[in-house]
C-alpha positions, 0 to 999 in steps of 0.5 A: 500500500506504500504506493498510495502515500503520494495521494496524501500530499494535498492533505498534509495540513489536514493530517497535522491538525488531525494529529493535534486533535488526536493528542487532545482526545487522548489527553482528555480520555486519560485525564478522566479516571484521575479526576474520578479518583480525586472525587472519590478519595477527597470528595466522597470519602473525605466528605469535601463537597467543594472538591466534588463540584470543582473537579466535577465541573473540570471533568465536564469541561474536559469531556466537552473538549475531548468530544470536540476533538473526537468529532474533529478527528472523525471529520478530518479522517473521513475527508482525507481518506475519501479525497485520496480514494477519489483521486485514485479512482480518477487515475484508475479510470484514466488508466483504463481508458488508455488500455490497449486491446491486449490489456482489455483481454487481460483484465475482464470488465467485471474485474475492472469494475470490482477494482474501481468499486469494491476494492477501492471501498475496502482501501477507503475503509481501512484508511479511515480506520488507520487515520482514526485509530492507528495512532490513537490506539497505541498512544491510548494503550501506552498512556493507560498502562503508564497511568495504571502503573503510577496508581498501583504498581503491584496490580499491573500484572493483572493488565499484563495477563489480560493483554497476553491472553488477548494476544494469543486469541487474536494471533490464532484468529489472524492465522486462520482468517488472513488467508481467507481474506485474500480468497474472499476478494478473489471470489467477489471478483469471480462472482462479478465476472459470472454475473456480467457474463450471464447478463450480457449473454442472456439472449445467447443463453436463451437461444441455446437453452442454457439457462439451467447451466448458467443458473448452476454456474452462478449458484456455485460462485454465489455459494462459494462466496457465501460460505467463505464469508460465513467462515470469516464472520464466524472466526471474527465473531469469537473476538467479541465474546472473548473480549467481554469475558477477558474484560469481566474477569479483569474487572473481577481481578482488579476488585478482588486484589484491590479490595485486599490492598484497600483493606491493608491501607496500601490503596485508596478506593478512588485509585482502585476504580481509576485503575480499573478504568485504565485497565479497560482503556488499555485492553480496548486500545489493544483491540482497536489495533487488532481490528486494524490488523484484521482489516489491513490484509484484505485492504492490501489485497485490494490495493495490490 
């Protein structure tokens, strides 16, 4: 996909602004658990109502600013990705117009249509994901781990175990799913080819009474694509329940271990709650990265 980067040159200023907004979005998300810990430790437990109001209003302001940054990032990421794909689609169409007869025989019309529609749509989706989450997720994950370690170094092992289990699950899914993504794009191309040939040759098919044969041919292409889509979606469906299970077990472990730390006086209630939120943020950040890696192989095939 490296050859696509030249299409982003007109959007360098937009990318710079988007990076600044990403920093603001990340800072706001990481600041909220800390504020919550102060409210619980000094306001609720300490009985200081003034601190609750003061920090609560600050949390509202930070949340509002973080929301504005999130909207700005989404807007700019979509604008950059769709603009780049528009330019690629235009260049692709002009390239096809200059094809010789030999090249037209090499690439079927259905294949060229697939390249300008489905393939470019796959690339666009991944570009938006990369621009929105590709930088945000690593910063968020590292920041959440650092903040959690500052709050309770003795409990950081819980996050390490949870993320380690996720790595094993996602690596297994990648091994099974990535080759199927490549095959999926080929089957989409084949289905488009069969559909176009049947529709263009409908009169000939009827004249030679080949309707049943062509129906079986279309059904085979359609069924192959359907079955592979089902296989890929079933593999990806494992990810969400596995994620929820790990999140719930992590929450239970944080409460269990944190409860003992609170009992012996080495941890405050607010810090335990903040640690739990940072653990969730780190796991979600890792899952965002994994979703990008799931989409990238399919987009790489489309890009090629």
